[in-house]
N, CA, C and O atoms as a CHARMM CRD file, in Angstrom:
* protein
*
  360
    1    1 MET  N      1.09800 115.25800  28.53600 PROA 1      0.00000
    2    1 MET  CA    -0.06900 116.17500  28.81100 PROA 1      0.00000
    3    1 MET  C     -0.83800 116.64400  29.66300 PROA 1      0.00000
    4    1 MET  O     -0.89200 116.22600  30.82000 PROA 1      0.00000
    5    2 GLY  N     -1.79800 117.92800  29.02400 PROA 2      0.00000
    6    2 GLY  CA    -2.50700 119.01300  29.88900 PROA 2      0.00000
    7    2 GLY  C     -3.73300 118.33900  30.30900 PROA 2      0.00000
    8    2 GLY  O     -4.07500 117.22200  29.92000 PROA 2      0.00000
    9    3 ARG  N     -4.22500 118.91000  30.93800 PROA 3      0.00000
   10    3 ARG  CA    -5.36500 118.65800  31.41400 PROA 3      0.00000
   11    3 ARG  C     -6.68900 119.55500  30.26400 PROA 3      0.00000
   12    3 ARG  O     -6.59700 120.75500  30.00700 PROA 3      0.00000
   13    4 PRO  N     -7.78800 118.68500  29.74100 PROA 4      0.00000
   14    4 PRO  CA    -8.73000 119.29400  28.86100 PROA 4      0.00000
   15    4 PRO  C     -9.68200 120.08800  29.63300 PROA 4      0.00000
   16    4 PRO  O    -10.11500 119.45400  30.59500 PROA 4      0.00000
   17    5 LEU  N    -10.19100 121.37900  29.51300 PROA 5      0.00000
   18    5 LEU  CA   -11.00800 122.52900  29.52400 PROA 5      0.00000
   19    5 LEU  C    -11.66800 123.41700  28.44300 PROA 5      0.00000
   20    5 LEU  O    -11.27400 124.31000  27.69300 PROA 5      0.00000
   21    6 ASP  N    -12.65200 122.89300  28.64400 PROA 6      0.00000
   22    6 ASP  CA   -13.75000 123.67000  27.91500 PROA 6      0.00000
   23    6 ASP  C    -14.05400 125.18500  28.38500 PROA 6      0.00000
   24    6 ASP  O    -14.56200 125.57000  29.43700 PROA 6      0.00000
   25    7 VAL  N    -13.39000 126.23500  26.81800 PROA 7      0.00000
   26    7 VAL  CA   -13.49700 127.58600  27.17600 PROA 7      0.00000
   27    7 VAL  C    -14.46000 127.82900  25.92600 PROA 7      0.00000
   28    7 VAL  O    -14.04200 127.32300  24.88400 PROA 7      0.00000
   29    8 ASP  N    -15.30700 128.30500  25.86600 PROA 8      0.00000
   30    8 ASP  CA   -16.38100 129.47400  25.51900 PROA 8      0.00000
   31    8 ASP  C    -16.68500 128.10100  23.98400 PROA 8      0.00000
   32    8 ASP  O    -16.91500 128.47200  22.83300 PROA 8      0.00000
   33    9 GLY  N    -16.59000 126.42500  24.45100 PROA 9      0.00000
   34    9 GLY  CA   -16.66000 125.62200  23.19800 PROA 9      0.00000
   35    9 GLY  C    -15.67900 125.01400  22.71300 PROA 9      0.00000
   36    9 GLY  O    -15.75500 123.81000  22.46900 PROA 9      0.00000
   37   10 ALA  N    -14.40300 125.83900  22.44600 PROA 10     0.00000
   38   10 ALA  CA   -13.41600 125.09900  22.46800 PROA 10     0.00000
   39   10 ALA  C    -12.56700 124.42800  23.54200 PROA 10     0.00000
   40   10 ALA  O    -12.48600 124.77100  24.72100 PROA 10     0.00000
   41   11 ARG  N    -11.91800 123.36700  22.90900 PROA 11     0.00000
   42   11 ARG  CA   -10.80100 122.55800  23.95400 PROA 11     0.00000
   43   11 ARG  C     -9.31000 123.03600  24.07300 PROA 11     0.00000
   44   11 ARG  O     -8.51900 122.92800  23.13500 PROA 11     0.00000
   45   12 TRP  N     -9.07400 123.42400  24.95800 PROA 12     0.00000
   46   12 TRP  CA    -7.96700 123.71300  25.91500 PROA 12     0.00000
   47   12 TRP  C     -7.35700 122.59000  26.84800 PROA 12     0.00000
   48   12 TRP  O     -7.83000 121.64300  27.47700 PROA 12     0.00000
   49   13 THR  N     -6.01500 123.15600  26.64100 PROA 13     0.00000
   50   13 THR  CA    -5.42900 122.21300  27.45400 PROA 13     0.00000
   51   13 THR  C     -4.56500 122.86400  28.69500 PROA 13     0.00000
   52   13 THR  O     -4.11500 123.99100  28.48900 PROA 13     0.00000
   53   14 VAL  N     -4.36400 122.40100  29.65000 PROA 14     0.00000
   54   14 VAL  CA    -3.84900 123.19300  31.09800 PROA 14     0.00000
   55   14 VAL  C     -2.72500 122.37300  31.46100 PROA 14     0.00000
   56   14 VAL  O     -2.93200 121.22900  31.86700 PROA 14     0.00000
   57   15 SER  N     -1.06100 123.02500  31.31600 PROA 15     0.00000
   58   15 SER  CA    -0.73600 122.63500  32.25900 PROA 15     0.00000
   59   15 SER  C      0.50400 123.19900  33.09200 PROA 15     0.00000
   60   15 SER  O      0.29800 124.21800  33.75100 PROA 15     0.00000
   61   16 LEU  N      1.47400 122.75800  33.11300 PROA 16     0.00000
   62   16 LEU  CA     1.97500 123.49100  34.23500 PROA 16     0.00000
   63   16 LEU  C      3.51700 123.85000  33.46900 PROA 16     0.00000
   64   16 LEU  O      4.11100 122.85800  33.04800 PROA 16     0.00000
   65   17 THR  N      4.21700 125.25100  33.26100 PROA 17     0.00000
   66   17 THR  CA     5.27900 125.44400  32.28000 PROA 17     0.00000
   67   17 THR  C      6.63300 124.99100  32.97300 PROA 17     0.00000
   68   17 THR  O      6.56700 124.96300  34.20200 PROA 17     0.00000
   69   18 GLY  N      7.61900 124.70000  32.51800 PROA 18     0.00000
   70   18 GLY  CA     8.47300 123.79800  32.72900 PROA 18     0.00000
   71   18 GLY  C      9.55300 125.32100  33.82400 PROA 18     0.00000
   72   18 GLY  O     10.50200 124.91200  34.49300 PROA 18     0.00000
   73   19 ARG  N      9.20000 127.08400  33.84700 PROA 19     0.00000
   74   19 ARG  CA     9.94300 127.21900  34.89700 PROA 19     0.00000
   75   19 ARG  C      9.57300 126.99100  35.95300 PROA 19     0.00000
   76   19 ARG  O      8.40100 126.64200  36.09600 PROA 19     0.00000
   77   20 VAL  N     10.48200 127.11100  37.12800 PROA 20     0.00000
   78   20 VAL  CA    10.56600 127.06900  38.40600 PROA 20     0.00000
   79   20 VAL  C     11.31100 127.20700  39.18500 PROA 20     0.00000
   80   20 VAL  O     12.47900 126.82300  39.11400 PROA 20     0.00000
   81   21 THR  N     10.68700 127.91700  40.30900 PROA 21     0.00000
   82   21 THR  CA    11.89000 128.53400  41.49500 PROA 21     0.00000
   83   21 THR  C     11.61600 126.80300  42.66900 PROA 21     0.00000
   84   21 THR  O     10.73100 125.96400  42.83100 PROA 21     0.00000
   85   22 PRO  N     13.41300 127.17300  43.36000 PROA 22     0.00000
   86   22 PRO  CA    13.05000 126.12200  44.21300 PROA 22     0.00000
   87   22 PRO  C     12.17700 125.90700  45.67600 PROA 22     0.00000
   88   22 PRO  O     12.29200 124.92900  46.41400 PROA 22     0.00000
   89   23 TYR  N     11.54200 126.73400  45.83000 PROA 23     0.00000
   90   23 TYR  CA    10.26400 127.15900  46.77200 PROA 23     0.00000
   91   23 TYR  C      9.29500 126.46500  46.48600 PROA 23     0.00000
   92   23 TYR  O      8.67300 126.98900  45.56200 PROA 23     0.00000
   93   24 ASP  N      8.65700 125.12100  46.97500 PROA 24     0.00000
   94   24 ASP  CA     7.30000 124.28600  46.15500 PROA 24     0.00000
   95   24 ASP  C      5.95800 125.27800  46.81500 PROA 24     0.00000
   96   24 ASP  O      4.86500 124.81200  46.49300 PROA 24     0.00000
   97   25 ALA  N      5.86100 126.82900  47.85900 PROA 25     0.00000
   98   25 ALA  CA     5.09200 127.36600  48.23700 PROA 25     0.00000
   99   25 ALA  C      4.98100 128.67000  47.05500 PROA 25     0.00000
  100   25 ALA  O      3.85900 129.14300  46.87700 PROA 25     0.00000
  101   26 ASP  N      6.09200 129.20700  46.29800 PROA 26     0.00000
  102   26 ASP  CA     5.63600 130.17700  45.52400 PROA 26     0.00000
  103   26 ASP  C      4.87700 130.54500  44.42000 PROA 26     0.00000
  104   26 ASP  O      4.53400 129.48500  43.89600 PROA 26     0.00000
  105   27 GLU  N      4.56800 131.19300  43.98100 PROA 27     0.00000
  106   27 GLU  CA     3.34200 131.33200  42.86000 PROA 27     0.00000
  107   27 GLU  C      4.03800 130.48000  41.30300 PROA 27     0.00000
  108   27 GLU  O      5.20100 130.69300  40.95900 PROA 27     0.00000
  109   28 PHE  N      3.55200 129.98800  40.88900 PROA 28     0.00000
  110   28 PHE  CA     3.84400 129.12000  39.07700 PROA 28     0.00000
  111   28 PHE  C      3.22900 129.90600  38.27500 PROA 28     0.00000
  112   28 PHE  O      2.64900 130.97200  38.47700 PROA 28     0.00000
  113   29 ALA  N      3.46400 129.06800  36.99800 PROA 29     0.00000
  114   29 ALA  CA     2.43100 129.74300  35.90000 PROA 29     0.00000
  115   29 ALA  C      1.36400 128.49800  35.35700 PROA 29     0.00000
  116   29 ALA  O      1.44000 127.44300  35.98700 PROA 29     0.00000
  117   30 LEU  N      0.90300 128.52900  34.82700 PROA 30     0.00000
  118   30 LEU  CA    -0.37000 127.66900  34.15500 PROA 30     0.00000
  119   30 LEU  C     -0.01100 128.29200  32.74200 PROA 30     0.00000
  120   30 LEU  O      0.11100 129.46200  32.38000 PROA 30     0.00000
  121   31 VAL  N      0.11700 127.04000  32.05400 PROA 31     0.00000
  122   31 VAL  CA    -0.00500 127.42500  29.98000 PROA 31     0.00000
  123   31 VAL  C     -1.13700 126.87300  29.12500 PROA 31     0.00000
  124   31 VAL  O     -1.30700 125.66600  28.95000 PROA 31     0.00000
  125   32 PHE  N     -1.86400 127.78400  28.62800 PROA 32     0.00000
  126   32 PHE  CA    -3.49400 127.45200  28.18700 PROA 32     0.00000
  127   32 PHE  C     -2.76500 127.41500  26.58800 PROA 32     0.00000
  128   32 PHE  O     -2.14900 128.36800  26.11200 PROA 32     0.00000
  129   33 GLU  N     -2.97700 126.17300  25.93500 PROA 33     0.00000
  130   33 GLU  CA    -2.86400 126.14400  24.85600 PROA 33     0.00000
  131   33 GLU  C     -4.05300 125.15900  24.02600 PROA 33     0.00000
  132   33 GLU  O     -4.59700 124.13300  24.43400 PROA 33     0.00000
  133   34 HSD  N     -4.22200 125.85600  22.76300 PROA 34     0.00000
  134   34 HSD  CA    -5.47700 125.60200  21.70100 PROA 34     0.00000
  135   34 HSD  C     -5.10000 125.02700  20.36600 PROA 34     0.00000
  136   34 HSD  O     -5.25800 125.85400  19.46700 PROA 34     0.00000
  137   35 GLY  N     -4.70200 123.99600  20.00800 PROA 35     0.00000
  138   35 GLY  CA    -4.57100 123.28900  18.62300 PROA 35     0.00000
  139   35 GLY  C     -3.09400 123.27100  18.64100 PROA 35     0.00000
  140   35 GLY  O     -2.66700 123.67000  19.72400 PROA 35     0.00000
  141   36 THR  N     -2.17800 122.94200  17.80200 PROA 36     0.00000
  142   36 THR  CA    -0.91200 122.55700  17.79300 PROA 36     0.00000
  143   36 THR  C     -0.52000 123.28000  16.99300 PROA 36     0.00000
  144   36 THR  O     -1.24500 124.18600  16.58200 PROA 36     0.00000
  145   37 GLY  N      1.30200 123.02200  16.32400 PROA 37     0.00000
  146   37 GLY  CA     1.96600 123.65800  16.04900 PROA 37     0.00000
  147   37 GLY  C      2.43500 125.13300  15.23900 PROA 37     0.00000
  148   37 GLY  O      3.37900 125.42000  15.97400 PROA 37     0.00000
  149   38 PRO  N      2.41000 125.78100  14.64200 PROA 38     0.00000
  150   38 PRO  CA     2.95500 127.12200  14.70700 PROA 38     0.00000
  151   38 PRO  C      1.61300 128.19300  15.18400 PROA 38     0.00000
  152   38 PRO  O      1.62500 129.32300  15.67300 PROA 38     0.00000
  153   39 ASP  N      0.16100 127.00100  14.68300 PROA 39     0.00000
  154   39 ASP  CA    -0.74300 128.44300  14.64400 PROA 39     0.00000
  155   39 ASP  C     -1.59000 127.69300  15.96000 PROA 39     0.00000
  156   39 ASP  O     -2.81300 127.56600  15.90700 PROA 39     0.00000
  157   40 ARG  N     -0.64300 127.13200  17.35100 PROA 40     0.00000
  158   40 ARG  CA    -0.80300 127.13400  18.12200 PROA 40     0.00000
  159   40 ARG  C     -1.26600 128.68300  18.81600 PROA 40     0.00000
  160   40 ARG  O     -0.76400 129.74900  18.46100 PROA 40     0.00000
  161   41 LEU  N     -2.68300 128.49000  20.22300 PROA 41     0.00000
  162   41 LEU  CA    -2.57000 129.57100  20.57300 PROA 41     0.00000
  163   41 LEU  C     -2.32700 129.75600  21.92100 PROA 41     0.00000
  164   41 LEU  O     -3.34000 129.38300  22.51200 PROA 41     0.00000
  165   42 ARG  N     -1.46800 130.15700  22.73200 PROA 42     0.00000
  166   42 ARG  CA    -0.65000 129.72200  23.78700 PROA 42     0.00000
  167   42 ARG  C     -1.09200 130.98200  25.07500 PROA 42     0.00000
  168   42 ARG  O     -0.67200 132.13900  25.04300 PROA 42     0.00000
  169   43 ARG  N     -1.76100 130.57700  25.85200 PROA 43     0.00000
  170   43 ARG  CA    -1.92900 131.89900  26.97500 PROA 43     0.00000
  171   43 ARG  C     -1.14700 131.64600  28.77300 PROA 43     0.00000
  172   43 ARG  O     -1.08400 130.57700  29.38000 PROA 43     0.00000
  173   44 VAL  N     -0.77400 132.66800  29.12700 PROA 44     0.00000
  174   44 VAL  CA    -0.63500 132.33200  31.23000 PROA 44     0.00000
  175   44 VAL  C     -0.90700 132.84900  31.70300 PROA 44     0.00000
  176   44 VAL  O     -1.30300 134.00400  31.54700 PROA 44     0.00000
  177   45 ALA  N     -0.79100 132.04800  32.73500 PROA 45     0.00000
  178   45 ALA  CA    -1.60500 132.46400  34.10500 PROA 45     0.00000
  179   45 ALA  C     -0.60500 132.19900  35.55000 PROA 45     0.00000
  180   45 ALA  O     -0.42100 131.03800  35.91400 PROA 45     0.00000
  181   46 ARG  N     -0.14400 133.06500  36.13000 PROA 46     0.00000
  182   46 ARG  CA    -0.00300 133.09100  37.56200 PROA 46     0.00000
  183   46 ARG  C     -1.13000 132.16000  38.31200 PROA 46     0.00000
  184   46 ARG  O     -2.33800 132.05600  38.09900 PROA 46     0.00000
  185   47 PHE  N     -0.06800 131.37300  39.50200 PROA 47     0.00000
  186   47 PHE  CA    -1.12900 130.96700  40.51200 PROA 47     0.00000
  187   47 PHE  C     -0.48200 130.49600  41.59700 PROA 47     0.00000
  188   47 PHE  O      0.54100 129.81400  41.53300 PROA 47     0.00000
  189   48 SER  N     -1.09100 130.86300  42.70900 PROA 48     0.00000
  190   48 SER  CA    -0.37300 130.64000  43.78800 PROA 48     0.00000
  191   48 SER  C     -1.04100 129.29500  44.49600 PROA 48     0.00000
  192   48 SER  O     -2.21700 129.40800  44.84000 PROA 48     0.00000
  193   49 PRO  N     -0.47400 128.22300  44.69900 PROA 49     0.00000
  194   49 PRO  CA    -1.33600 127.22400  45.29600 PROA 49     0.00000
  195   49 PRO  C     -1.66000 127.40500  47.02300 PROA 49     0.00000
  196   49 PRO  O     -1.00600 127.80300  47.98700 PROA 49     0.00000
  197   50 VAL  N     -2.71200 127.00300  46.85700 PROA 50     0.00000
  198   50 VAL  CA    -3.25300 127.30000  48.75600 PROA 50     0.00000
  199   50 VAL  C     -3.85000 125.55800  49.81000 PROA 50     0.00000
  200   50 VAL  O     -4.46800 125.54300  50.87400 PROA 50     0.00000
  201   51 GLY  N     -3.54300 124.79300  49.29300 PROA 51     0.00000
  202   51 GLY  CA    -3.14000 123.81600  49.95400 PROA 51     0.00000
  203   51 GLY  C     -2.52500 122.46200  49.56400 PROA 51     0.00000
  204   51 GLY  O     -2.74500 121.69900  50.50400 PROA 51     0.00000
  205   52 SER  N     -1.91000 121.88600  48.67500 PROA 52     0.00000
  206   52 SER  CA    -0.88600 121.21400  48.52600 PROA 52     0.00000
  207   52 SER  C      0.17900 121.72900  47.37600 PROA 52     0.00000
  208   52 SER  O      0.02100 121.87000  46.16400 PROA 52     0.00000
  209   53 ARG  N      1.20900 121.93100  48.13700 PROA 53     0.00000
  210   53 ARG  CA     2.64100 122.09900  47.62200 PROA 53     0.00000
  211   53 ARG  C      3.09100 121.70000  46.52700 PROA 53     0.00000
  212   53 ARG  O      3.87200 122.43700  45.92600 PROA 53     0.00000
  213   54 ARG  N      2.84200 120.84200  46.15200 PROA 54     0.00000
  214   54 ARG  CA     3.11900 120.30700  45.03600 PROA 54     0.00000
  215   54 ARG  C      2.74900 120.25200  43.55000 PROA 54     0.00000
  216   54 ARG  O      2.22700 119.20900  43.15600 PROA 54     0.00000
  217   55 ARG  N      3.02400 121.58600  42.37900 PROA 55     0.00000
  218   55 ARG  CA     2.49300 121.79500  41.63300 PROA 55     0.00000
  219   55 ARG  C      1.24900 121.06900  41.14700 PROA 55     0.00000
  220   55 ARG  O      0.09100 121.36900  41.43600 PROA 55     0.00000
  221   56 ALA  N      1.75100 119.82200  40.17300 PROA 56     0.00000
  222   56 ALA  CA     0.96700 119.14200  39.97200 PROA 56     0.00000
  223   56 ALA  C      0.03200 118.76000  40.67000 PROA 56     0.00000
  224   56 ALA  O     -0.79800 118.42600  39.82400 PROA 56     0.00000
  225   57 ALA  N     -0.58000 118.50800  42.03400 PROA 57     0.00000
  226   57 ALA  CA    -1.10000 118.01000  43.07600 PROA 57     0.00000
  227   57 ALA  C     -1.59300 119.74900  43.13400 PROA 57     0.00000
  228   57 ALA  O     -2.70400 119.59100  42.62600 PROA 57     0.00000
  229   58 ALA  N     -1.53100 120.91000  43.34300 PROA 58     0.00000
  230   58 ALA  CA    -2.01200 121.58700  42.68800 PROA 58     0.00000
  231   58 ALA  C     -3.36600 122.02100  42.06600 PROA 58     0.00000
  232   58 ALA  O     -4.50300 122.38000  42.36900 PROA 58     0.00000
  233   59 LEU  N     -2.08800 121.62800  40.41700 PROA 59     0.00000
  234   59 LEU  CA    -3.38800 121.74100  39.47400 PROA 59     0.00000
  235   59 LEU  C     -4.31800 120.92100  39.72200 PROA 59     0.00000
  236   59 LEU  O     -5.48400 121.28100  39.88700 PROA 59     0.00000
  237   60 ALA  N     -3.88000 119.57900  39.78700 PROA 60     0.00000
  238   60 ALA  CA    -5.17300 119.08200  40.21700 PROA 60     0.00000
  239   60 ALA  C     -6.72900 118.94300  41.18500 PROA 60     0.00000
  240   60 ALA  O     -7.79000 118.31900  41.16800 PROA 60     0.00000
  241   61 GLU  N     -6.15500 119.77000  41.82000 PROA 61     0.00000
  242   61 GLU  CA    -7.12900 120.52600  43.31100 PROA 61     0.00000
  243   61 GLU  C     -7.84900 121.68300  42.86100 PROA 61     0.00000
  244   61 GLU  O     -8.74800 122.15700  43.55600 PROA 61     0.00000
  245   62 LEU  N     -7.35300 122.43900  41.16200 PROA 62     0.00000
  246   62 LEU  CA    -7.77600 123.23400  40.98900 PROA 62     0.00000
  247   62 LEU  C     -9.42200 122.74300  40.44600 PROA 62     0.00000
  248   62 LEU  O     -9.47100 121.59900  39.99600 PROA 62     0.00000
  249   63 SER  N    -10.50500 123.39400  40.46400 PROA 63     0.00000
  250   63 SER  CA   -12.02800 123.11600  39.62100 PROA 63     0.00000
  251   63 SER  C    -11.93400 123.91800  37.96800 PROA 63     0.00000
  252   63 SER  O    -11.30600 124.92000  37.62700 PROA 63     0.00000
  253   64 ASP  N    -12.85400 122.98100  37.15800 PROA 64     0.00000
  254   64 ASP  CA   -13.30500 123.67300  35.98900 PROA 64     0.00000
  255   64 ASP  C    -13.84100 124.89000  36.62700 PROA 64     0.00000
  256   64 ASP  O    -13.74000 126.08600  36.89600 PROA 64     0.00000
  257   65 ALA  N    -13.97000 124.66500  36.63900 PROA 65     0.00000
  258   65 ALA  CA   -14.33500 126.71700  37.35700 PROA 65     0.00000
  259   65 ALA  C    -13.10200 127.82600  37.82100 PROA 65     0.00000
  260   65 ALA  O    -13.02600 129.03000  37.57600 PROA 65     0.00000
  261   66 GLN  N    -12.38000 127.13800  38.41500 PROA 66     0.00000
  262   66 GLN  CA   -11.18800 128.08500  38.65200 PROA 66     0.00000
  263   66 GLN  C    -10.27600 127.83500  37.60900 PROA 66     0.00000
  264   66 GLN  O     -9.20700 128.42800  37.74900 PROA 66     0.00000
  265   67 LEU  N    -10.37800 127.15800  36.64300 PROA 67     0.00000
  266   67 LEU  CA    -9.33800 126.85700  35.99200 PROA 67     0.00000
  267   67 LEU  C     -9.95900 127.87700  34.78100 PROA 67     0.00000
  268   67 LEU  O     -8.99500 128.31300  34.15200 PROA 67     0.00000
  269   68 LEU  N    -10.96900 128.29600  34.35200 PROA 68     0.00000
  270   68 LEU  CA   -11.66600 128.65300  33.34800 PROA 68     0.00000
  271   68 LEU  C    -11.51200 130.40400  34.09900 PROA 68     0.00000
  272   68 LEU  O    -11.28300 131.27800  33.26300 PROA 68     0.00000
  273   69 ALA  N    -11.64800 130.93400  35.77400 PROA 69     0.00000
  274   69 ALA  CA   -11.10000 131.78400  35.69600 PROA 69     0.00000
  275   69 ALA  C    -10.08300 132.36700  35.55800 PROA 69     0.00000
  276   69 ALA  O    -10.09000 133.58800  35.40300 PROA 69     0.00000
  277   70 LEU  N     -8.78800 131.55300  35.58100 PROA 70     0.00000
  278   70 LEU  CA    -7.70500 132.03300  35.09700 PROA 70     0.00000
  279   70 LEU  C     -7.12700 132.22900  34.19000 PROA 70     0.00000
  280   70 LEU  O     -5.93800 132.53400  34.10200 PROA 70     0.00000
  281   71 PHE  N     -8.06400 132.05000  33.20000 PROA 71     0.00000
  282   71 PHE  CA    -8.20600 131.26800  32.02900 PROA 71     0.00000
  283   71 PHE  C     -8.17200 132.98700  31.57000 PROA 71     0.00000
  284   71 PHE  O     -7.26000 133.65200  31.07900 PROA 71     0.00000
  285   72 ARG  N     -9.98000 133.47000  32.07700 PROA 72     0.00000
  286   72 ARG  CA   -10.38900 134.80900  31.91500 PROA 72     0.00000
  287   72 ARG  C     -9.22500 135.60500  31.94100 PROA 72     0.00000
  288   72 ARG  O     -9.11700 136.35900  30.97400 PROA 72     0.00000
  289   73 VAL  N     -7.87300 135.66300  33.20700 PROA 73     0.00000
  290   73 VAL  CA    -7.47000 136.93200  33.66900 PROA 73     0.00000
  291   73 VAL  C     -5.85000 136.88100  32.84600 PROA 73     0.00000
  292   73 VAL  O     -5.06500 137.82900  32.86300 PROA 73     0.00000
  293   74 SER  N     -5.50100 135.06200  31.89300 PROA 74     0.00000
  294   74 SER  CA    -4.18400 135.06300  31.41400 PROA 74     0.00000
  295   74 SER  C     -3.82500 135.96800  29.97100 PROA 74     0.00000
  296   74 SER  O     -4.53800 136.75600  29.34900 PROA 74     0.00000
  297   75 GLN  N     -2.63600 135.57800  29.76100 PROA 75     0.00000
  298   75 GLN  CA    -1.99000 136.46400  28.96400 PROA 75     0.00000
  299   75 GLN  C     -1.23400 136.38300  28.52100 PROA 75     0.00000
  300   75 GLN  O     -0.15900 136.15500  29.07500 PROA 75     0.00000
  301   76 PRO  N     -1.44600 136.57800  26.81000 PROA 76     0.00000
  302   76 PRO  CA    -0.50400 136.04500  25.30300 PROA 76     0.00000
  303   76 PRO  C      0.55100 135.58200  26.12700 PROA 76     0.00000
  304   76 PRO  O      0.91700 136.25500  27.09000 PROA 76     0.00000
  305   77 ALA  N      1.23500 134.16300  25.75300 PROA 77     0.00000
  306   77 ALA  CA     2.49800 133.77800  25.63900 PROA 77     0.00000
  307   77 ALA  C      3.25100 134.44200  25.35400 PROA 77     0.00000
  308   77 ALA  O      4.21800 134.42500  26.11600 PROA 77     0.00000
  309   78 ALA  N      3.35600 135.54300  24.01000 PROA 78     0.00000
  310   78 ALA  CA     3.75600 136.87700  23.16900 PROA 78     0.00000
  311   78 ALA  C      4.26500 137.56700  24.51300 PROA 78     0.00000
  312   78 ALA  O      5.40000 138.02400  24.65500 PROA 78     0.00000
  313   79 THR  N      3.49700 137.57500  25.25100 PROA 79     0.00000
  314   79 THR  CA     4.07200 138.56500  26.50700 PROA 79     0.00000
  315   79 THR  C      4.34000 138.25400  27.80000 PROA 79     0.00000
  316   79 THR  O      4.13200 138.98000  28.77200 PROA 79     0.00000
  317   80 SER  N      4.95600 136.81400  27.79300 PROA 80     0.00000
  318   80 SER  CA     5.35100 136.18900  29.42700 PROA 80     0.00000
  319   80 SER  C      6.50100 135.69300  29.14500 PROA 80     0.00000
  320   80 SER  O      6.72700 135.29300  28.00200 PROA 80     0.00000
  321   81 PRO  N      7.48800 135.62300  30.18300 PROA 81     0.00000
  322   81 PRO  CA     8.59900 135.42700  30.45100 PROA 81     0.00000
  323   81 PRO  C      8.36000 133.96600  30.31000 PROA 81     0.00000
  324   81 PRO  O      9.29800 133.43800  29.71300 PROA 81     0.00000
  325   82 GLU  N      7.35800 133.07300  30.68000 PROA 82     0.00000
  326   82 GLU  CA     7.51400 131.57900  31.27300 PROA 82     0.00000
  327   82 GLU  C      7.46600 131.03500  29.36000 PROA 82     0.00000
  328   82 GLU  O      8.00800 130.06000  28.83900 PROA 82     0.00000
  329   83 MET  N      6.88900 131.76000  28.93700 PROA 83     0.00000
  330   83 MET  CA     7.18400 131.21400  27.73300 PROA 83     0.00000
  331   83 MET  C      8.08700 131.93500  26.60300 PROA 83     0.00000
  332   83 MET  O      7.88600 131.88500  25.39000 PROA 83     0.00000
  333   84 ARG  N      9.15500 132.63700  27.29200 PROA 84     0.00000
  334   84 ARG  CA    10.18800 133.41200  26.50100 PROA 84     0.00000
  335   84 ARG  C      9.78200 134.28300  25.31200 PROA 84     0.00000
  336   84 ARG  O     10.52400 134.47500  24.34900 PROA 84     0.00000
  337   85 TYR  N      8.21700 134.94000  25.47500 PROA 85     0.00000
  338   85 TYR  CA     8.43400 135.69100  24.84100 PROA 85     0.00000
  339   85 TYR  C      7.58300 135.57900  23.65100 PROA 85     0.00000
  340   85 TYR  O      7.04900 136.55100  23.11600 PROA 85     0.00000
  341   86 ARG  N      7.48000 134.44700  23.28000 PROA 86     0.00000
  342   86 ARG  CA     7.27800 133.76900  21.65900 PROA 86     0.00000
  343   86 ARG  C      5.69900 133.13600  21.86100 PROA 86     0.00000
  344   86 ARG  O      5.15900 132.72700  22.88800 PROA 86     0.00000
  345   87 ARG  N      5.18900 133.22300  20.47700 PROA 87     0.00000
  346   87 ARG  CA     3.85500 132.54900  20.35600 PROA 87     0.00000
  347   87 ARG  C      3.42900 130.91500  20.33900 PROA 87     0.00000
  348   87 ARG  O      2.47900 130.38300  20.91400 PROA 87     0.00000
  349   88 ALA  N      4.54100 130.25800  19.41500 PROA 88     0.00000
  350   88 ALA  CA     3.87500 128.99200  20.02700 PROA 88     0.00000
  351   88 ALA  C      5.33700 128.61300  19.09300 PROA 88     0.00000
  352   88 ALA  O      5.58000 129.39300  18.17200 PROA 88     0.00000
  353   89 GLU  N      6.32800 127.40900  19.31900 PROA 89     0.00000
  354   89 GLU  CA     6.81900 127.01500  18.90200 PROA 89     0.00000
  355   89 GLU  C      6.74500 126.19100  17.59600 PROA 89     0.00000
  356   89 GLU  O      5.64000 125.84800  17.17700 PROA 89     0.00000
  357   90 ALA  N      7.80200 125.88200  16.98100 PROA 90     0.00000
  358   90 ALA  CA     7.09700 125.12500  15.43800 PROA 90     0.00000
  359   90 ALA  C      7.21200 123.99300  15.56400 PROA 90     0.00000
  360   90 ALA  O      6.82300 123.23200  14.67800 PROA 90     0.00000
């Protein structure tokens, strides 16, 4: 389960994508999800951790304001290689 985030009155969850590299200091992708099933909305943003080297810890260290800023620059999942260019999984 992801971390909850309120975006303009709608509840989204933020989590790490499954795609990783061997280097913990690399940037990685966060996936924002709203809804469930085939109608679920997904957006992806790239993130470079500044403190913690572990991805989960870096996500936990972000404030809601920082997550909201990342959401605002995110791209639809259908345009993201991390999500295999798919809108949602059934």
